[in-house]
TIBAVO-578507 format. One record per residue (C-alpha): residue number from 1; chain; x negated, y, z; residue in three letters. Coordinates in pm, 1 decimal. Each point is the difference from the previous one (the first is absolute). Layout:
BEGIN
  milo  lomar        c1        c2        c3  torfi
   NUM      A         X         Y         Z    ALA
...
//
This chain:
BEGIN
  milo  lomar        c1        c2        c3  torfi
     1      A   -2613.6    1443.8     969.5    MET
     2      A    -168.2    -273.9    -202.8    GLU
     3      A      40.1    -240.4     292.3    GLU
     4      A     375.3      67.3      16.4    GLN
     5      A      29.9     -56.1    -373.1    ARG
     6      A    -189.0    -327.7      29.0    ARG
     7      A     219.8    -122.4     283.6    GLN
     8      A     328.2      80.1    -173.3    THR
     9      A    -107.1    -138.9    -335.5    GLU
    10      A    -111.4    -328.0     162.6    GLU
    11      A     314.0     -43.7     209.2    MET
    12      A     125.4    -355.2     -45.6    ARG
    13      A     368.6     -36.4     -79.8    THR
    14      A      29.7    -352.3    -144.3    SER
    15      A    -119.6    -354.7      63.9    THR
    16      A     150.2    -156.6    -313.7    ARG
    17      A    -183.6    -121.8    -308.5    ASP
    18      A     101.1     204.8    -305.0    LEU
    19      A     -76.8    -278.6    -247.8    GLY
    20      A     235.1    -235.9     180.2    GLU
    21      A     267.2     270.1      19.1    LEU
    22      A     -26.5      51.4    -375.8    ARG
    23      A      56.7    -370.6     -66.8    ASP
    24      A     295.5     -13.4     237.7    ARG
    25      A     154.6     313.7    -147.7    MET
    26      A     -32.2    -141.8    -352.6    ARG
    27      A     173.2    -323.2     102.8    VAL
    28      A     276.9     186.7     184.5    TRP
    29      A      69.5     248.6    -278.0    LEU
    30      A       2.5    -275.1    -264.7    SER
    31      A     259.3    -186.6     204.0    GLY
    32      A     202.1     314.1      69.3    ARG
    33      A      15.2     100.2    -368.0    LEU
    34      A      17.4    -351.4    -137.9    GLY
    35      A    -291.2      43.0    -243.3    LEU
    36      A    -380.9      19.9      13.7    PRO
    37      A    -126.7     322.6     153.9    VAL
    38      A    -356.6     129.2      -9.5    ALA
    39      A    -120.8     193.8     305.2    VAL
    40      A    -306.1     224.4      -6.0    SER
    41      A    -261.0     -10.7     278.4    PRO
    42      A     152.3     139.9     319.2    ILE
    43      A    -152.7     295.9     183.3    SER
    44      A      72.8     211.8     303.5    HIS
    45      A      53.7     376.6     -29.3    PRO
    46      A    -270.2     224.7     138.5    ARG
    47      A      53.6     301.3     218.4    GLY
    48      A     326.5     -62.2     189.5    ASN
    49      A     196.4    -274.7     174.4    GLY
    50      A     -68.9    -188.8     321.9    LEU
    51      A     317.1    -195.6      79.2    SER
    52      A     160.9    -218.4    -266.8    SER
    53      A    -235.3    -166.9    -244.0    GLU
    54      A      19.4     162.0    -343.9    THR
    55      A     -92.2    -186.4    -318.1    LEU
    56      A     -47.9     155.9    -343.7    LEU
    57      A      29.2    -206.0    -317.2    PHE
    58      A     142.4     -13.2    -351.4    ASP
    59      A     242.3    -270.1    -114.2    ALA
    60      A      69.6     -91.4    -361.5    SER
    61      A     218.4    -254.7    -178.7    TRP
    62      A     167.1     -70.1    -330.4    THR
    63      A     371.1     -74.2     -30.3    SER
    64      A     262.5       3.5    -272.4    ALA
    65      A       8.9     379.8      34.4    GLU
    66      A    -373.3      25.1     -70.9    GLY
    67      A    -311.4      62.2     205.9    ARG
    68      A      33.4     181.0     334.3    ARG
    69      A    -270.3     149.4     219.8    GLU
    70      A      77.5     141.6     344.1    VAL
    71      A    -230.6     186.0     236.8    ARG
    72      A      85.6    -127.7     348.2    CYS
    73      A     -52.9      64.0     368.6    VAL
    74      A      76.0    -272.8     252.5    ALA
    75      A      47.5      68.8     370.6    ARG
    76      A     -30.1    -287.6     243.5    MET
    77      A     -26.6     -36.4     374.3    ALA
    78      A    -358.4     -29.5     124.5    PRO
    79      A    -132.1    -332.1     123.4    ALA
    80      A      21.2     -43.3     377.7    SER
    81      A    -378.3     -28.6      27.9    GLU
    82      A     -34.2     345.5    -158.1    ALA
    83      A     133.6     161.2     322.2    VAL
    84      A     316.6     148.9    -153.7    PRO
    85      A      79.1     362.7      74.5    VAL
    86      A     370.1     -68.9      61.0    PHE
    87      A     172.5    -290.7     178.7    PRO
    88      A     226.0     -85.1    -294.4    CYS
    89      A      22.4      80.3    -368.8    TYR
    90      A     357.2       9.5    -130.7    ASP
    91      A     -85.5       6.0    -368.2    LEU
    92      A     361.1     -61.6     -97.6    GLY
    93      A      95.0     323.3     178.4    LYS
    94      A    -274.9     191.4    -177.3    GLN
    95      A     107.7    -141.1    -335.8    PHE
    96      A     361.6     102.3      54.3    GLU
    97      A     -83.7     344.1     144.2    VAL
    98      A    -215.0      77.1    -303.8    MET
    99      A     282.7    -102.4    -230.2    ARG
   100      A     267.2     209.3     170.4    VAL
   101      A    -207.3     315.9      47.5    VAL
   102      A     -84.4     -10.0    -369.4    ARG
   103      A     359.9     -55.6    -105.8    GLU
   104      A     189.5     203.3     260.7    ARG
   105      A    -240.1     275.2     106.8    ALA
   106      A    -188.1      58.8    -323.6    GLY
   107      A    -331.9     -58.4     177.2    VAL
   108      A    -256.5    -143.0    -244.1    PRO
   109      A     -77.7    -317.1     192.4    ALA
   110      A    -162.1    -258.7    -230.4    PRO
   111      A     239.2    -223.9    -189.6    ARG
   112      A      39.0    -326.8     189.7    THR
   113      A     -46.6    -317.5    -205.6    LEU
   114      A       8.2    -319.4     207.7    TRP
   115      A      28.7     -98.3     367.0    PHE
   116      A    -108.7    -337.5     135.8    GLU
   117      A     104.6     -70.4     361.6    PRO
   118      A    -153.9    -350.2       4.0    ASP
   119      A    -358.7       6.3     137.6    PRO
   120      A     -93.4    -320.3    -182.3    GLU
   121      A     -96.6     135.8    -345.8    PRO
   122      A    -251.5     262.7     120.2    MET
   123      A     -47.7     -78.1     367.5    GLY
   124      A     234.2     280.5     111.3    ALA
   125      A     317.7     168.5    -125.5    PRO
   126      A     -67.9     267.5    -260.7    PHE
   127      A     158.0     227.0    -255.7    PHE
   128      A    -117.1     135.4    -333.7    VAL
   129      A      61.7     351.1    -131.0    MET
   130      A    -106.3     197.8    -302.8    GLU
   131      A    -340.9     166.6       4.4    ARG
   132      A     -17.2     354.1    -130.1    LEU
   133      A    -295.1     217.4     -88.0    LEU
   134      A     -78.2     315.3     191.5    GLY
   135      A    -208.7     155.4     275.5    ASP
   136      A      36.6     -66.5     372.5    VAL
   137      A    -167.0     226.2     259.4    PRO
   138      A    -239.1    -250.6     161.4    PRO
   139      A     -36.5     -79.9     368.3    ASP
   140      A    -350.1    -142.9     -47.5    MET
   141      A    -193.4     222.8     -70.6    THR
   142      A     265.7     254.9     112.7    PRO
   143      A     141.7     237.7    -258.7    TYR
   144      A    -101.9     288.5     226.0    THR
   145      A    -366.5     -94.5     -59.6    PHE
   146      A     -11.2     -16.2    -378.7    GLU
   147      A     196.9     -86.1    -312.2    GLY
   148      A     268.2     118.4    -235.5    TRP
   149      A     232.6     156.3     256.7    LEU
   150      A    -277.1     193.3     170.5    LEU
   151      A    -119.8     122.2    -339.7    ASP
   152      A     349.5     102.8    -118.5    ALA
   153      A     110.3     359.5     -26.9    SER
   154      A     206.5     148.4     285.1    PRO
   155      A     298.5      16.9    -237.1    ALA
   156      A     -25.1    -370.8     -83.0    ASP
   157      A     -31.4     -95.9     365.6    ARG
   158      A     303.8     214.0      78.7    GLU
   159      A     191.0    -181.3    -274.5    ARG
   160      A    -100.6    -338.3     139.2    LEU
   161      A      98.1     107.6     349.6    GLN
   162      A     344.7     116.8    -108.3    ARG
   163      A      65.5    -316.1    -202.4    HIS
   164      A    -104.7    -209.1     300.5    SER
   165      A     245.6     178.5     228.7    VAL
   166      A     267.2     -48.4    -267.9    GLU
   167      A     -42.1    -376.9      43.4    ILE
   168      A     111.7      32.2     362.1    LEU
   169      A     283.8     234.0     -93.3    ALA
   170      A     138.3    -245.4    -257.2    LYS
   171      A     -32.7    -293.7     235.2    LEU
   172      A     154.6     172.0     301.5    HIS
   173      A     289.0     147.9    -196.8    ASP
   174      A      92.3    -330.9    -166.6    ALA
   175      A     355.0    -103.1     100.9    PRO
   176      A     -68.7    -336.1     167.3    PHE
   177      A     272.5    -125.6     232.4    THR
   178      A     -68.8    -153.8     341.3    ALA
   179      A     109.5    -337.1    -136.1    GLY
   180      A    -244.3      20.4    -289.5    GLU
   181      A    -284.3      82.0     234.7    LEU
   182      A      87.1    -295.1     224.4    ARG
   183      A      -7.7    -229.4    -302.7    ARG
   184      A    -352.6     124.2     -68.2    LEU
   185      A     -94.4    -120.1     351.8    HIS
   186      A    -117.7     346.7     101.4    ILE
   187      A     287.8     108.9     223.5    ALA
   188      A     152.2    -149.0     309.4    GLY
   189      A     263.7      55.9     267.5    PRO
   190      A     -48.9     165.2     333.7    GLY
   191      A    -187.3     313.9      89.7    SER
   192      A    -103.2     281.1    -232.3    SER
   193      A    -223.3     -67.0    -296.6    ALA
   194      A    -281.8     205.8     152.0    LEU
   195      A      23.4    -191.8     328.1    ARG
   196      A     -18.0    -333.2    -186.2    ARG
   197      A    -287.1     125.3    -214.3    HIS
   198      A    -212.3     105.6     297.4    VAL
   199      A      87.2    -314.0     197.6    ASP
   200      A    -104.1    -210.4    -299.3    ASP
   201      A    -331.9     185.2      -9.9    GLN
   202      A     -56.1     -70.8     369.1    ARG
   203      A      69.6    -369.3     -62.2    ALA
   204      A    -241.8       9.2    -292.9    TYR
   205      A    -267.7     156.4     221.7    TYR
   206      A      44.8    -281.8     252.0    GLU
   207      A     -27.8    -263.2    -275.4    TRP
   208      A    -294.4     162.3    -176.9    ALA
   209      A    -219.6      34.0     308.5    HIS
   210      A     125.2    -262.1     244.0    GLY
   211      A    -156.1      27.2     342.7    ALA
   212      A    -231.1     281.5    -111.8    LEU
   213      A     129.2     336.1     115.6    ARG
   214      A     -80.3     315.2    -199.0    ILE
   215      A      66.7     280.0     251.8    PRO
   216      A       4.3     275.9    -261.6    LEU
   217      A     283.8    -162.7    -193.2    LEU
   218      A     195.2     -68.5     317.2    GLU
   219      A     -34.2     367.2      97.8    ARG
   220      A     136.2      89.8    -344.9    ALA
   221      A     301.9    -225.9      51.7    PHE
   222      A      63.4     175.6     334.2    ASP
   223      A     -33.2     339.7    -172.0    TRP
   224      A     271.7     -97.6    -247.8    LEU
   225      A     239.2     -85.7     282.6    GLU
   226      A     -69.4     336.9     165.3    ASP
   227      A      59.1     191.1    -325.7    HIS
   228      A     290.1    -197.3    -145.0    TRP
   229      A     210.6     207.0    -247.2    PRO
   230      A     333.7     114.1     136.0    LYS
   231      A     159.3     -59.8    -340.3    ASP
   232      A    -205.2    -236.2    -222.6    PRO
   233      A     205.8      90.1    -303.8    GLY
   234      A     155.9    -221.5    -268.4    PRO
   235      A    -124.1    -352.8     -64.3    ASP
   236      A    -122.2     -79.8    -352.0    VAL
   237      A    -182.5    -270.1    -188.1    LEU
   238      A    -361.4      63.9      99.2    SER
   239      A    -291.2    -101.4    -223.3    TRP
   240      A    -210.9     -60.9     310.2    GLY
   241      A    -340.5      39.4    -164.9    ASP
   242      A      66.7     335.6    -165.2    ALA
   243      A    -337.4     129.5    -110.7    ARG
   244      A    -169.0     100.9    -321.2    ILE
   245      A    -237.3    -296.8      25.5    GLY
   246      A     302.9    -218.4     -75.0    ASN
   247      A      94.9     188.9    -316.1    VAL
   248      A    -139.2     -42.5    -350.1    MET
   249      A      -9.7     325.1    -195.6    TYR
   250      A     -35.0      88.3    -365.0    ARG
   251      A     -63.2     366.1     -78.4    ASP
   252      A      64.5      69.4     372.2    PHE
   253      A     351.4    -147.8     -29.8    THR
   254      A     104.2    -321.7     180.9    PRO
   255      A      41.5    -304.0    -223.6    VAL
   256      A       3.5    -269.5     270.7    ALA
   257      A      90.2      13.1     369.2    VAL
   258      A    -163.5    -290.7     182.0    LEU
   259      A      -7.2    -189.8     330.8    ASP
   260      A     349.9     -35.6     142.1    TRP
   261      A     -77.1    -253.5     274.0    GLU
   262      A      68.3     253.5     278.7    MET
   263      A     338.0     111.4    -141.0    ALA
   264      A     257.6      58.0     272.7    ALA
   265      A     290.6     217.4     105.6    VAL
   266      A    -124.1     312.3     176.7    ALA
   267      A      38.1     378.5      15.0    PRO
   268      A    -132.9     189.6    -300.8    ARG
   269      A    -285.3     141.4     204.0    GLU
   270      A    -163.2    -342.8      46.0    VAL
   271      A    -107.6      -0.7    -365.3    ASP
   272      A     -82.9     370.2       0.3    LEU
   273      A    -216.1     -28.5     309.8    GLY
   274      A    -183.2    -299.6    -147.4    TRP
   275      A     -68.4     177.1    -330.1    MET
   276      A    -131.2     310.2     176.6    ILE
   277      A    -208.4    -183.7     258.9    PHE
   278      A    -160.6    -248.2    -239.6    LEU
   279      A    -142.2     285.6    -203.3    HIS
   280      A    -115.0     175.5     317.8    ARG
   281      A    -169.2    -325.8     103.0    PHE
   282      A    -208.9     -10.2    -318.0    PHE
   283      A     -64.1     374.8      21.5    GLN
   284      A    -130.2     -37.2     355.7    ASP
   285      A    -231.9    -281.4    -111.1    VAL
   286      A    -138.1     223.9    -275.7    ALA
   287      A     -62.3     285.2     242.1    GLU
   288      A    -178.4    -229.6     245.7    VAL
   289      A    -228.3     -97.8    -288.9    MET
   290      A     -72.1     366.3     -71.2    GLY
   291      A     211.1      11.9    -317.1    LEU
   292      A     260.4     265.9     -85.8    PRO
   293      A     269.2    -247.3    -104.7    GLY
   294      A     340.4     142.2     -86.5    LEU
   295      A     104.0     225.0     291.5    PRO
   296      A     278.8     174.4    -195.8    ASP
   297      A     163.2    -323.1    -119.6    PHE
   298      A     300.5    -177.1     158.9    MET
   299      A      30.5     252.5     281.4    ARG
   300      A     302.8     -43.0     222.5    ARG
   301      A     152.1     337.9     -80.6    GLU
   302      A     -31.5     -56.8    -374.1    ASP
   303      A     132.5    -357.2       0.9    VAL
   304      A     297.5      87.9     220.2    CYS
   305      A      80.9     312.4    -201.9    ARG
   306      A       1.8    -196.1    -325.5    THR
   307      A     213.8    -273.7     155.6    TYR
   308      A     249.2     260.8     124.6    ARG
   309      A      13.1     167.7    -343.1    GLU
   310      A      82.0    -332.4    -170.4    ILE
   311      A     237.6    -155.5     253.6    THR
   312      A     140.5     292.9     198.7    GLY
   313      A    -107.3    -181.6     318.7    TYR
   314      A    -240.1     178.3     237.4    ALA
   315      A    -238.2    -249.2     168.2    PRO
   316      A     -26.7      37.3     376.5    ARG
   317      A    -199.1    -130.3     298.0    ASP
   318      A    -302.8     -45.0    -223.0    MET
   319      A    -247.4      -5.6     291.5    ASP
   320      A     179.2    -315.5     117.7    PHE
   321      A      -3.9    -162.4    -341.9    TYR
   322      A    -363.6      80.0     -71.1    GLU
   323      A     -95.1    -147.0     337.3    MET
   324      A     209.7    -303.7     -86.1    TYR
   325      A    -180.9     -31.1    -333.2    ALA
   326      A    -337.9      25.5     172.2    ALA
   327      A     105.2    -264.7     251.5    LEU
   328      A     129.4    -239.2    -267.5    ARG
   329      A    -315.7      48.0    -201.7    HIS
   330      A    -207.1     -56.0     312.5    GLY
   331      A     166.7    -333.9      74.1    VAL
   332      A     -51.6    -114.7    -359.3    ILE
   333      A    -360.9     115.9     -29.0    MET
   334      A     -93.5    -153.9     334.8    ALA
   335      A     137.3    -329.3    -134.1    ARG
   336      A    -207.9      48.0    -316.8    VAL
   337      A    -311.0      51.8     213.3    TRP
   338      A      84.6    -324.0     183.0    HIS
   339      A     -19.7    -163.4    -342.2    ARG
   340      A    -345.8     149.9     -54.8    ARG
   341      A    -110.7    -129.5     338.8    ILE
   342      A     138.5    -346.5     -83.2    HIS
   343      A    -205.0     -15.0    -320.8    PHE
   344      A    -316.2     126.1     171.4    GLY
   345      A       4.9     334.5    -181.0    GLU
   346      A     -26.2     197.6     325.2    GLN
   347      A     -20.5     -67.4     375.6    PRO
   348      A     278.3      56.9     249.5    MET
   349      A     -46.9     352.1     144.7    PRO
   350      A     -56.1      44.9     371.7    ASP
   351      A     293.2     244.6      13.9    ASP
   352      A     318.7    -145.7    -156.8    PRO
   353      A     113.2     352.9     -91.3    ASP
   354      A    -282.9      -1.3    -255.9    ASP
   355      A     200.1    -256.5    -200.4    LEU
   356      A     212.9     299.1    -103.3    VAL
   357      A    -188.1     163.3    -285.7    LEU
   358      A     178.0     332.7      53.0    HIS
   359      A     -30.9      -4.3     377.8    ARG
   360      A     -97.7     367.0      10.7    ALA
   361      A     313.4     105.0    -190.0    SER
   362      A     233.5    -178.3     242.2    ILE
   363      A    -189.6     142.9     296.0    GLU
   364      A      48.4     350.3    -142.5    ARG
   365      A     369.5     -72.7     -51.1    MET
   366      A      32.2    -108.9     361.2    LEU
   367      A    -162.0     317.2     131.0    ASP
   368      A     185.7     224.9    -248.8    GLY
   369      A    -303.7     124.0    -193.6    ALA
   370      A      69.9    -194.6    -320.7    TYR
   371      A     275.6     227.8    -123.9    TRP
   372      A    -191.1     321.8      63.9    HIS
   373      A    -322.3     -46.4    -195.1    ARG
//
């Protein structure tokens, strides 16, 4: 267990110099606001986040209205030498999605402040949003190992779970039109949204791993085709990375919903399956380490029942969508392990299936045992 903690805590996610970024941010903000701006030392958050680079800092200035201090978070695309997790980072899309889900869906995405599409000022496009205070269930070390959520009362965890499902209900029930979704660059013409979503994931797999084949993931793609839903259900604006590790809570209530880079149009169950599976992933890790974890938290039957109570919609084909979540997570995590290999943090395994951290879970899904534990 200590070795896993060491590996995750030492995982490298940036190649940029924070002192230089601070100077460049100060110059950019001073030009943007037209007055001198002071920027605090920049830091990276601990515990979560492996794709976009996240910068934490405070900005302060004095204008005719008086002195202003703002706690900020900047998101920028990673440098190419950092072995990015995704092939492209449409920060303008993220910025706009966060704005509209806050305004139209009532989802507490952070308030967006500034977007800079020009890579010149900071070395990559970036946007800045408000930084709130609260608690986030950590990925590293996982919240199923230790911490405030594990130590909470069952009633408080139930409250957090319900509020988390309410985020999806608000988002999925928001009345976005097809035209509005196209303008957000998350919808397109042609086949069904689910078909496009899965095809995009297959293309991402090919990009992320090139000539290397990961047989387990390819078997999972084949399983999806063999178990395709007869009626995928209505298409909605999908968060894409719907998990409690992307939510900041205060008193077990969401105050900030984070990480919208995987937003897309998809059936409701894509987000539900992701939320359910990502907890099961961390629960399985805890059990492998001999820890009790949180076995009664974020169970499929409870999440789907709450969602149905709020929205009136009964989720269906959840075996398919949990497999799809496990597959998507497998492609991403195998790419993350490629990054570790690139930086000399671990060797390439003899069996490429071992790049998938939750290999055993997908194998149990493929043989049908996963859903009958």
